[in-house]
C-alpha positions as CSV (number, residue, x, y, z in Angstrom):
1,X,78.5,77.1,119.7
2,X,77.0,78.8,117.4
3,X,80.6,79.6,115.7
4,X,81.1,75.7,115.2
5,X,77.7,75.2,113.7
6,X,78.3,78.1,111.3
7,X,81.7,76.2,110.4
8,X,80.1,73.1,109.6
9,X,77.6,75.0,107.5
10,X,80.4,76.6,105.4
11,X,82.1,73.1,105.0
12,X,78.9,71.7,104.1
13,X,77.9,74.3,101.3
14,X,81.4,74.8,100.1
15,X,83.3,77.9,100.1
16,X,86.5,79.9,98.3
17,X,89.8,80.5,99.7
18,X,91.7,83.3,98.3
19,X,95.5,83.3,99.1
20,X,98.2,85.8,98.6
21,X,101.9,84.7,97.9
22,X,104.6,86.9,97.8
23,X,108.5,86.7,97.2
24,X,111.0,89.1,98.6
25,X,114.6,89.7,97.7
26,X,117.0,91.2,99.9
27,X,119.4,93.8,97.8
28,X,121.5,96.4,99.8
29,X,120.2,95.5,103.1
30,X,116.4,96.3,101.9
31,X,113.6,93.9,101.2
32,X,112.5,94.1,97.6
33,X,109.0,92.7,96.3
34,X,109.9,90.4,93.5
35,X,106.8,88.2,92.9
36,X,103.2,88.2,93.6
37,X,100.6,85.7,93.4
38,X,96.7,85.6,94.1
39,X,95.4,82.3,94.2
40,X,91.4,81.4,94.4
41,X,90.6,78.0,95.4
42,X,86.9,76.6,95.5
43,X,86.4,74.1,98.2
44,X,83.6,71.6,97.2
45,X,80.8,70.9,99.6
46,X,81.4,68.3,102.0
47,X,78.8,65.5,102.5
48,X,80.1,64.2,105.9
49,X,79.5,68.1,107.1
50,X,76.0,68.1,105.6
51,X,75.4,64.9,107.5
52,X,76.8,66.0,110.5
53,X,74.1,69.0,110.5
54,X,71.3,66.8,109.8
55,X,72.0,64.4,112.6
56,X,72.2,66.9,114.9
57,X,68.8,68.0,114.0
58,X,66.0,66.0,115.6
59,X,63.8,65.6,112.3
60,X,61.6,62.8,113.4
61,X,59.4,65.4,115.2
62,X,58.6,67.3,112.1
63,X,55.5,66.9,110.1
64,X,55.6,66.1,106.3
65,X,55.1,69.5,105.2
66,X,57.9,70.8,107.8
67,X,60.1,68.3,106.3
68,X,59.6,69.2,102.6
69,X,59.8,72.9,103.8
70,X,63.3,72.5,105.1
71,X,64.1,70.3,101.8
72,X,63.1,73.1,100.0
73,X,64.7,75.6,102.0
74,X,68.1,73.5,101.8
75,X,67.9,73.2,98.2
76,X,67.7,76.7,97.8
77,X,70.5,77.2,99.8
78,X,72.7,75.0,97.8
79,X,71.6,76.4,94.5
80,X,72.3,80.0,95.9
81,X,75.9,78.9,97.1
82,X,76.4,76.9,94.0
83,X,75.2,80.3,91.8
84,X,77.9,82.3,93.9
85,X,80.2,80.0,93.4
86,X,79.9,80.2,89.3
87,X,79.8,83.9,89.7
88,X,83.1,84.2,91.6
89,X,84.7,81.9,88.8
90,X,83.7,84.3,86.1
91,X,85.3,87.1,88.4
92,X,88.5,85.2,88.0
């Protein structure tokens, strides 16, 4: 169950996919690499996944202070993810 929560969290925060595509040509019975392409794609945060995470938690029992701490924690986490995505874009 923890892996499912981690996967939903990843989708809720957004993530990056790195793909490698290679094309080969067969010449004289041997394969030869003709073209190689590396691609990075940023998948934006998904609000439905974030909503699912919130619905899973029972926030009704939290005090106002606890709710505020959770809100700040999530904002910080979101900002860190946005900064990481920004740095990754600069690396491209």
